[in-house]
C-alpha positions in Angstrom: 25.7 18.3 -55.2 23.3 16.0 -57.0 21.7 13.5 -54.6 20.6 11.3 -57.4 22.5 8.6 -59.3 23.6 9.6 -62.8 24.1 7.1 -65.6 27.7 7.4 -66.9 28.5 4.3 -69.0 27.3 1.0 -70.3 29.2 -1.8 -68.5 30.3 -3.3 -71.9 32.1 -0.1 -72.7 34.6 -0.6 -69.8 36.5 -4.0 -69.7 38.2 -5.2 -66.5 41.5 -3.4 -66.0 40.4 -0.2 -67.7 39.6 3.4 -66.6 37.5 6.0 -68.3 36.9 9.6 -67.5 33.3 10.9 -67.5 31.7 14.1 -66.5 29.1 14.1 -63.7 27.6 17.5 -63.2 30.7 19.7 -63.4 33.2 17.2 -62.0 35.6 14.9 -63.9 35.2 11.4 -62.5 37.4 8.3 -63.2 35.4 5.1 -63.6 37.6 2.0 -62.9 36.7 -1.6 -63.6 38.6 -4.1 -61.4 38.1 -7.7 -60.8 36.1 -6.5 -57.7 33.7 -4.4 -59.8 33.2 -0.8 -60.8 34.5 2.1 -58.8 34.4 5.9 -59.2 36.9 8.4 -57.9 37.8 12.0 -58.7 39.9 12.1 -61.8 42.5 14.6 -60.5 45.6 13.6 -58.7 46.2 15.7 -55.6 49.9 15.8 -56.2 50.1 17.9 -59.4 46.6 17.6 -60.9 47.3 14.7 -63.3 44.4 13.1 -65.1 44.1 9.8 -63.3 42.0 8.1 -66.0 44.9 8.4 -68.3 47.1 6.4 -66.0 47.2 2.7 -65.3 44.9 0.5 -63.2 46.9 -2.2 -61.4 44.7 -4.4 -59.3 42.7 -2.0 -57.2 45.1 0.9 -57.6 44.8 3.8 -60.1 48.3 5.2 -60.9 48.7 8.8 -62.0 50.5 9.0 -65.4 52.4 12.1 -64.4 54.4 11.1 -61.3 53.2 7.6 -60.6 51.3 8.4 -57.4 48.8 5.5 -56.7 45.4 5.5 -55.0 43.2 2.6 -54.0 40.0 3.0 -56.0 37.9 1.4 -53.2 39.0 3.8 -50.4 40.8 6.7 -52.2 43.9 6.3 -50.0 47.4 6.6 -51.3 49.1 3.4 -50.1 52.5 5.2 -49.8 51.1 8.0 -47.7 47.6 7.9 -46.2 47.6 11.8 -45.8 46.8 12.0 -49.5 43.5 10.8 -50.8 41.1 11.2 -53.7 37.3 11.3 -53.3 35.4 8.1 -53.9 31.9 8.1 -55.2 29.1 5.6 -54.8 28.6 3.3 -57.8 25.5 1.3 -58.6 25.2 -1.2 -61.5 21.7 -1.6 -62.8 21.7 -4.3 -65.5 24.3 -3.0 -67.9 24.1 0.6 -66.7 26.8 2.1 -64.5 25.4 4.8 -62.2 27.3 7.2 -60.0 26.3 9.4 -57.1 28.9 12.1 -56.2 30.3 12.5 -52.8 30.3 16.1 -51.4 33.2 18.3 -52.6 36.0 18.4 -50.0 37.7 21.6 -49.3 41.4 21.5 -50.3 44.2 23.9 -50.6 44.9 22.7 -54.2 47.4 20.3 -55.5 50.8 19.7 -53.9 
């Protein structure tokens, strides 16, 4: 894991209410821009591996396009079932630059 922050986007590239997938090291990360700010989560839904950045952002919830599972972009929790989570990553905004520091990879048994 990289301990440093990595620049991923220019803030102007991501309007409020939008999501964009980016690569950080070898991981796919979904960058979300809500009314509360910018957030970074893993881009893979734990249900069936759907690409979260291709889904919708409703308030602070990212919704998987495949089976409509939702996750809070601030905490990674699934509001319907707290057993299921996605990793959240630290975000820093420096001027117009969005920077991300990855959380450690969690061991999982794969998608459900």
